[in-house]
Residue, then its C-alpha position, 0 to 999 in steps of 0.5 A: m474422116e476425109e482429112k484423116r484419110q489424106r493424112q494417111k496417104g500423105a504418111m504412106k507417100a512419105y514413107l515410100y519416098a524416104p530416102k535410105a540416107p542421112g539427112a534431115y527432114l521437115m514434117k509439115d501442116g497443110e499450110g506448109k509450116a514446119l511442125y518438126v525438124g529431125k535428123a536421122k542416119n537412115i531417113r526411111s528407118r526413122i520416118r517408118a518409126y513414126f507412122a508404124g507406131t514404134d515411136s513411143r514419144f508422148m508427142t508423136p500422136f499429137l505431131l502425126s495428127r497434124v502432119h500432111d507432108v514430109e520433106f527430106i534433105i539428103t546429106k552425105t554424112e550424120k554429122e552434116a545432118l546434125i548441123l543441118e538440123n540446127t540450121l532448120i530449127k533456127e530458121h523454122r522454130p517448129r512447134y514440136n521441137v525444143n526451141f532453145r531461144d538464147d540469140k543474146a551475144y555473150f561477153h568476152i574480154k579482148i586484148d590485142l597483143r600486137e598494140n604498143f600498149p594494149l588494153f582490155q576491153l568488153v565485146r559482145r562478139p569476137l572477131k577473127d582479127g588477130a586479137k586474143y579473146f577470153g570468154p564467153y562469160p555466163s553472164s555480163a556481171s561476171a565478165k564485168e567483174t572479172l575486168l574490173f579486178i584485172q584493171k585494179i590488180f594490173p594497172l593497164r590503160t582503160c582509155s581509147d587510142t585517140e586519147l592515148k595519142n592526144r593526152e600529154r598529162p596523166c588522167m585521174e586513173y594514174e592518180i589513184g594507181r589504176c593506170l601507169a601512164p603510158c600516154a605521158a611515157l612514164i612506162d616503157k613498152v618492154s615493162y608495159h608488155k610484162l605487165v600485160k603477159d602477167s594479166v593474160a596468164f591470169l586469165e588463161g587460169k595459170g595462177k599458181g605459176l604467175l604467183a611463183e613468178l611474182r614472188r620471184r620478181m618481189k625477191t629480186a626487187a627486194e634485194r636491189l632495195d627497189f622496195e616500192q616495186a616490191a610492195s607493188l608485187r606484194d600487193r598484186i600476189a595478195a590479190i591474186a592468192n586471195t582470188l584463187e582461194r575463193q575459187q573452190v576446187v570441185s574437180m580433180s581433173a584438169k580438163d575444162q568441164d561442162i556439167f549438165g543438169i536436167v529436171q522435168e515436171g509435167d510438160l516444164s523442163h529446165v537445164c542448167v550447166l556449171f562451168i568448171r575450169e581448171g578444176k574450179l567452179l567458175g559459175k553456171k547458166d540456167f537455160p529458159l524454161i522449155k515447155i513442150p509436151a513430155d519429151p524424153a529427158a535425153e532428147i531435150l538434153s540432146s537438142v539444148i547441147k546442140q543448139y547451145y554449142d552451135g553458137e558462141a559458147a566456148i566448147p570444153d574438153e569434156i561434157l558431163v551428162p546425166l544420161e546417155l544420148e542417142d546421138k552422142r557419138v555424132i554430137r562428139e565428133w561434130l564438136s571435136d571438129k569445131k574445137g580443133h581437138t577431141v571432145s568427150i561426152v560422158a555419162p558417169n554412174r558413180g565417182r566424182g563426176r556423179e557428184l557433179l552431176d547431182m550438184a548440176r540437177q540441184n541447181s536446175e531444181n532450185t531454178l525450176k521451183a523459183e520459175q514455178q512459184n514466180r509464174q503463179d504469182k504472176m498468174k495470181a496478180i493477173h487474175l486479180l488484176a482482171q477482177a479489180l478493173q472487170l476486165k472482159k477477159l484475162p489480160a494475159r497479153v498486155e501492150c503498154f504505150d508511152i510517148s518521149n519527146i524533149g520540148g516537142s522535138y525528137a518525138v518518139g512513141a514506144m509499145v512494150t509487150f508483157v505475156e503472162g506478167k513477163p516482158y516479152k522483147n520480141g513484142y516491143r515496137r518503136f515508132r518515130i512520130k512523122k505527122v505531128t509538130g510541136m508538143d501535142d502528146y494526144s496527137m502523138m499517141h493517136e498516131v502511134l496507136s493508129r499505126r499499130y492497130c491499123r491491121k487488126d492483127d495479133l491483138p492483145d488482151l489489154i491495152m495500157l497507156d501511160g497517162g490519164k484521162g486524155q490518153l485514155g480518150v485518144a485510145l478509145a477514139v482510135l479503137k472506135d475508128l478501127s471497129i475494135t471492140d473486144t479489147d480492154v483499155i486502161a491508162l495508169a497515171k503516176g502519183s504526182y499526175e495532177d487531175e484538176s477535176l479531183s483536186r477538191s475532192r475527198t477521193s484525191t485527199l485520201h489517195k494523195g500520191e497514189d497511182r491511179v487507173y482510168l477506165p472507160r465509162r468511169k468518171d473517177p479513177l480507180y486506186l489499186s492499193k487494195w490489191p498490191p500485186a496488180l498494182f505492182l504488175l501495171q507499175q512494172i509494165r509502165d515503168e518499162a514503157h517509159r524506159f523504152a521510149l526515153s532510151y529511143c528518144r535519147k538515141v534519136k536525139e543524139q543521131e540528129d545532134f550529131l548529123s546536124v554537126l556534120d551538116e555544118i562542115g563544108g564538103i559533107g553530104q548524105a552519102k559521106k555521113k552515111a559512110l563515116l557511120l558504116y565504117l567507124g561504127d557509131i557516132k562516138r567512134v567517129r568523134e574519137a577516130s584519128l586522122e589516119e582512121l578518117r582518111k580510110v573512109d571512102g570518099i573522105g581524103k586528106a583534106l576532108a579528114g583534116k577538116i573533120y578532125t578539126f571541126l569535131h575536135g574544136a566543138e568538144k573543146a567548145l562544149 
């Protein structure tokens, strides 16, 4: 009762001191943690709606029951408040906000037209370096498919600048007709740039104009009896025309459009967006499922749109939404400023626009149903696993460990986390083995587990190990030393794993080649072939841990091998090694760097750059 009275006092204080100005507000709990971030044209009016009971959203009573304080940040305009709201949501990840976590960088296709012989490259993040960028693409597969098509139809070089400078004879790409060999001066700069211009026109969506120009060139080549050139142009025309035919026209508008669809079922919401460029449907993006108490669809959609375009997403000329957004005007103003010209946000009730919105909604419905079915299947497997292994509690959160090394060197440990049967990448951890030398997997596992659980915080429901009885024994010893008693532990051994204690038993003959599960206080392993969903889930987790550990081991080996090579060059110490990597970005680029690039690194003079270049290229030839 007293706690409720204190909250009411805090609410009254928030209302009394709320400014009559645009800005953002943070609602906080008793520990000062942000529960909700919002923005308003008039902060006092918005706060009054919360505490006067006129805010009818489903989540409001749950939110207010936890609020102890409200912080205000005044801005000059409502647009600035919107930008600030996005920033605060990313920073605090409040429980009651739509938390659209899509932090990955989308692929772009880059070409620098200032180079003598430009090439197309896939990059994650565009830079303000004067180059031309296309994208972002909704998936890596679509970006790679586009780049592959470009390289087949427009045979530009794919080699690095270093290879271009140093190669004297054409490579295999030239032999199979995928490059015109500028490295061997088999094409001049003017002809090469004409090909570049055509490829850029195709990526810019100027397909019809490009086809007309190529047909004109083909006719000219045929008239001057250059039949080889005419045939090459004919094949290029056919490939481009075939691609354009497959791109179905779904909109008569010449504008670039993004079409948003949203569906809700219980506390789950799903949003997808269709990408329409030059009237053609190029693809779609499904956003992660949003689990939040039944918020109005308009508010969820508004939050997703703001957070999506605040990232690296390309802003279209027009955005179609299925319902009116309360803050449509300020979002439109903000997006127009970002794009550099007017962006419209439309909610059509009829016509082709409504049909496109229905298409987006159907895509969203299909994805939501598939996600729900997948979740149900995962939860069934989790319940089945708990039953088959007789676990203390449901293994909703599983942490799996694996060790990887090469003959005892480059030893690392890795931990992957699965939540409700799905990988939880924020829970992944990598461990560099520090205390163990030589090939001693058990000691390495002991070190990794001790480092992970010494704090005893955020413990999983199930600890899983890639291995057999030995690894299980190590885990049990670590947990006993740390007085952790309420977490289940298992080990999953691969089918090829040899257990001498069972080599002559009838059990091992019956289950030869099967994965086996080792459990505490049980002599013989358990086989899950009678419960395929449970076995498949464990195998999926184990294989992901193995992949993660192996990739880290390879990375460590590559780094150490590279540094050991540099150690052999006189005049290269730790500071200059670091400077090389920081300036050039990664190991591969150091190997490929030209003399001029090496000289630009701090502390690397002309003589030392020559020594590094000669040594590395000599090492490559030796390899």
